[in-house]
C-alpha positions in Angstrom: 23.1 -45.4 35.0 20.0 -43.4 36.0 20.7 -40.1 35.7 19.5 -37.4 38.1 16.2 -35.3 36.8 17.6 -32.5 35.7 20.7 -33.6 33.4 18.0 -35.8 31.7 15.4 -33.4 31.2 18.4 -31.0 30.2 19.6 -33.3 28.2 15.7 -33.8 26.4 16.3 -29.8 25.2 19.3 -30.2 24.1 17.8 -32.8 21.5 14.6 -30.7 20.9 16.9 -27.8 20.0 19.3 -29.3 17.7 16.1 -31.0 15.5 14.1 -27.7 15.4 17.5 -26.5 13.8 17.3 -29.3 11.4 14.3 -28.4 10.4 14.7 -25.2 9.0 12.1 -22.5 8.3 9.6 -21.8 5.3 9.4 -18.0 6.2 10.7 -16.0 3.4 12.3 -12.7 4.3 9.2 -10.8 2.6 7.4 -12.1 5.8 5.4 -14.9 4.6 5.1 -18.4 5.3 5.5 -20.3 1.4 3.3 -18.4 -0.7 1.2 -15.7 0.6 -0.1 -12.9 0.0 -3.4 -11.4 -2.0 -5.5 -12.6 -4.5 -7.6 -11.8 -7.3 -10.8 -11.6 -5.8 -10.0 -9.3 -3.3 -10.9 -12.2 -0.3 -6.7 -12.6 0.8 -3.6 -10.4 0.5 -4.4 -8.4 3.9 -3.3 -9.3 7.4 -1.9 -8.0 10.3 0.1 -10.8 11.5 2.6 -11.1 8.5 5.9 -12.9 9.9 9.0 -11.3 10.2 11.8 -12.4 7.2 15.0 -12.9 7.3 18.3 -12.5 9.9 17.9 -9.4 10.9 13.8 -9.6 11.9 13.1 -7.1 9.2 9.5 -7.1 8.0 9.6 -6.5 3.9 6.6 -7.6 1.7 4.4 -5.5 3.8 2.4 -1.5 3.0 1.8 -0.4 5.7 -1.2 1.5 5.6 -3.5 4.1 6.8 -6.9 4.1 5.5 -9.5 7.2 6.2 -13.2 6.2 5.6 -15.3 9.0 4.3 -19.2 9.7 4.1 -20.9 9.6 0.5 -22.3 13.4 1.4 -17.9 14.6 1.3 -18.0 17.2 -1.2 -15.3 14.9 -3.5 -16.7 12.1 -2.8 -19.8 10.1 -4.8 -20.3 13.6 -6.8 -22.9 12.8 -9.6 -21.4 12.7 -13.2 -18.3 13.0 -12.0 -16.6 9.7 -13.4 -14.6 10.0 -16.5 -12.5 7.1 -18.6 -9.7 9.0 -18.2 -7.0 10.2 -15.5 -6.4 14.1 -14.5 -3.1 14.6 -14.7 -1.8 17.7 -12.4 -4.4 17.2 -8.9 -1.2 17.5 -7.2 2.5 19.2 -7.6 5.0 16.8 -8.3 7.3 17.9 -4.8 5.7 16.4 -2.0 5.2 18.7 1.1 6.7 18.7 4.0 4.7 17.5 5.7 4.7 14.2 3.5 1.1 14.8 2.3 0.8 15.8 -1.3 -0.2 19.4 -2.0 -3.0 20.4 -4.4 -2.0 22.3 -7.1 -5.1 24.0 -9.0 -5.8 27.8 -7.8 -9.8 26.0 -7.4 -12.3 23.8 -7.0 -12.3 21.8 -10.6 -15.5 21.1 -11.1 -16.7 17.8 -10.6 -13.4 16.0 -9.7 -12.6 18.2 -6.9 -14.2 20.9 -4.5 -10.7 22.8 -3.7 -7.6 22.6 -2.2 -9.3 23.0 1.7 -11.5 19.6 1.5 -8.6 17.8 0.0 -6.5 18.3 1.8 -8.4 16.6 4.4 -7.7 13.3 2.0 -4.7 12.5 4.4 -5.0 13.5 7.3 -7.7 12.8 10.7 -9.9 15.3 11.1 -12.2 14.5 13.4 -16.4 14.9 11.7 -15.1 13.8 8.5 -13.0 10.7 8.1 -11.8 8.1 9.8 -8.0 6.6 9.7 -8.3 2.8 10.2 -4.3 0.8 9.8 -4.1 -1.4 7.4 -1.8 -3.9 6.4 -1.5 -5.0 1.9 0.7 -8.1 1.9 2.5 -8.9 -1.1 3.2 -12.4 -3.0 6.1 -13.5 -4.8 5.6 -14.4 -7.9 8.5 -16.5 -8.8 9.4 -14.3 -11.5 11.2 -11.1 -9.5 7.9 -9.8 -9.1 5.6 -9.4 -6.3 2.2 -8.3 -6.3 -1.2 -7.6 -4.6 -4.2 -7.5 -6.9 -8.0 -6.9 -5.9 -10.7 -6.4 -8.1 -13.0 -5.9 -5.4 -10.5 -3.5 -3.0 -13.2 -2.9 -0.3 -10.6 -3.3 2.9 -13.6 -1.3 5.3 -17.0 -3.2 5.0 -18.8 -2.3 7.7 -16.7 -0.2 9.4 -15.8 4.1 10.3 -18.3 5.5 9.0 -20.7 2.0 7.3 -21.4 1.3 4.3 -24.5 3.9 4.8 -26.8 1.5 3.0 -24.4 0.3 0.0 -23.1 -3.3 -0.4 -19.6 -2.2 0.3 -18.0 0.6 1.6 -17.2 3.0 -1.4 -15.7 6.0 0.1 -12.1 5.9 1.4 -8.4 7.6 0.9 -5.3 4.8 1.4 -1.6 6.4 2.6 1.5 4.2 2.5 4.8 5.1 3.8 7.9 2.4 3.3 11.4 3.0 2.0 13.4 0.8 -0.1 17.1 0.0 -1.6 17.4 1.5 -4.9 19.4 -1.5 -6.6 18.9 -0.8 -10.1 16.5 -1.6 -13.0 13.7 -2.1 -10.3 10.0 -0.9 -12.4 6.5 -0.6 -10.0 3.3 -0.5 -11.9 -0.2 0.7 -10.6 -3.6 -0.7 -12.2 -6.5 0.5 -10.1 -9.2 3.8 -9.4 -9.5 6.0 -8.6 -6.7 8.2 -7.7 -3.1 7.5 -7.6 -0.3 9.1 -6.9 3.2 7.9 -6.4 6.5 9.7 -4.8 9.7 8.6 -4.4 12.1 10.5 -2.7 9.9 13.1 -2.7 9.2 13.2 -6.7 6.0 12.1 -8.4 6.6 9.2 -9.8 3.2 8.1 -11.2 0.1 10.2 -11.6 -3.4 8.6 -11.8 -5.3 11.0 -10.1 -9.2 11.6 -10.9 -12.4 9.4 -10.3 -12.0 7.1 -13.2 -12.3 3.6 -14.1 -9.6 0.8 -13.9 -6.4 2.4 -15.5 -2.8 1.4 -14.9 0.7 3.8 -15.0 4.0 2.4 -14.6 7.2 3.8 -13.8 11.0 2.0 -14.5 13.5 4.1 -11.6 16.7 3.6 -14.2 14.8 5.9 -17.1 13.1 7.8 -14.2 16.7 8.0 -12.1 18.0 11.6 -12.5 14.2 13.0 -12.5 13.4 11.1 -9.2 17.8 12.4 -8.3 18.3 8.6 -7.2 21.3 6.6 -7.9 22.2 2.7 -7.0 22.5 1.6 -3.8 21.1 4.4 -2.2 17.7 3.4 0.3 14.4 5.9 -0.7 11.1 7.0 0.7 8.3 6.1 -1.3 4.9 8.1 -0.7 2.0 5.8 -2.0 -1.8 8.0 -1.6 -5.0 5.9 -3.8 -8.7 7.5 -3.6 -11.9 5.1 -3.9 -14.1 7.8 -4.3 -17.1 6.5 -6.3 -19.4 3.1 -6.8 -19.6 0.5 -8.5 -15.7 -0.9 -8.8 -13.0 -0.6 -6.5 -9.4 -2.4 -8.2 -6.0 -1.8 -6.7 -3.2 -3.7 -8.1 0.2 -3.7 -7.2 3.5 -5.3 -9.2 7.1 -4.2 -8.4 10.0 -5.6 -9.2 11.3 -4.1 -5.5 12.4 -6.7 -3.7 12.5 -5.4 0.0 9.9 -3.0 1.9 11.0 -1.5 5.3 9.0 0.8 7.5 10.3 3.9 7.5 
């Protein structure tokens, strides 16, 4: 017996759907197909096309960032003799500002590290003629041991973009701003290694303070140990705000290691 053409087409579609269901999908809840994520040479780990993972369609393993490019002539960038071997804690207040930005703490300039509040307030705000904002996505890779990470020893996400490299081999003068949320389940840690400035706020409270122009340095926060200070409780969902600056040649390191298994764009 010969089936009508429409019934034949319908039967074929059913067979295809069944085959796809049996094959399944290898995309994890962090939006990575297989291993994904960054590597140590700065070539990978970024992208605008991370897939959606999990039944809810939430993209968990991405940090959505705003990169702001500055010119080398800005008073807070590439200042001669401004590099040091240690971080400079206390450049920002311990509470995030009401606008979700870090608040400059010193009463004036901290030469040669900063030139004062007015110029600092340009770092994470769009200022025409001063900076150019460029969206960027950092993808965290599953290390298979409960740790998610991104690592680059050549973190130059906007080479040739914005104001350009200004006759340098890379674009060394930019800031990075990330706003995300996560659920605190208990036992999580967050570690950053890099240069230059890095401030991490959790629930509006300063959790990592690596301010200043300095070589590669590390700092880690254990959320259980800081829970009272940060005002967080297990089971709650909280904001995480990250502010980074690359302000000086010759290196740019950016590394995140965390056991927080899902970041969600607020």
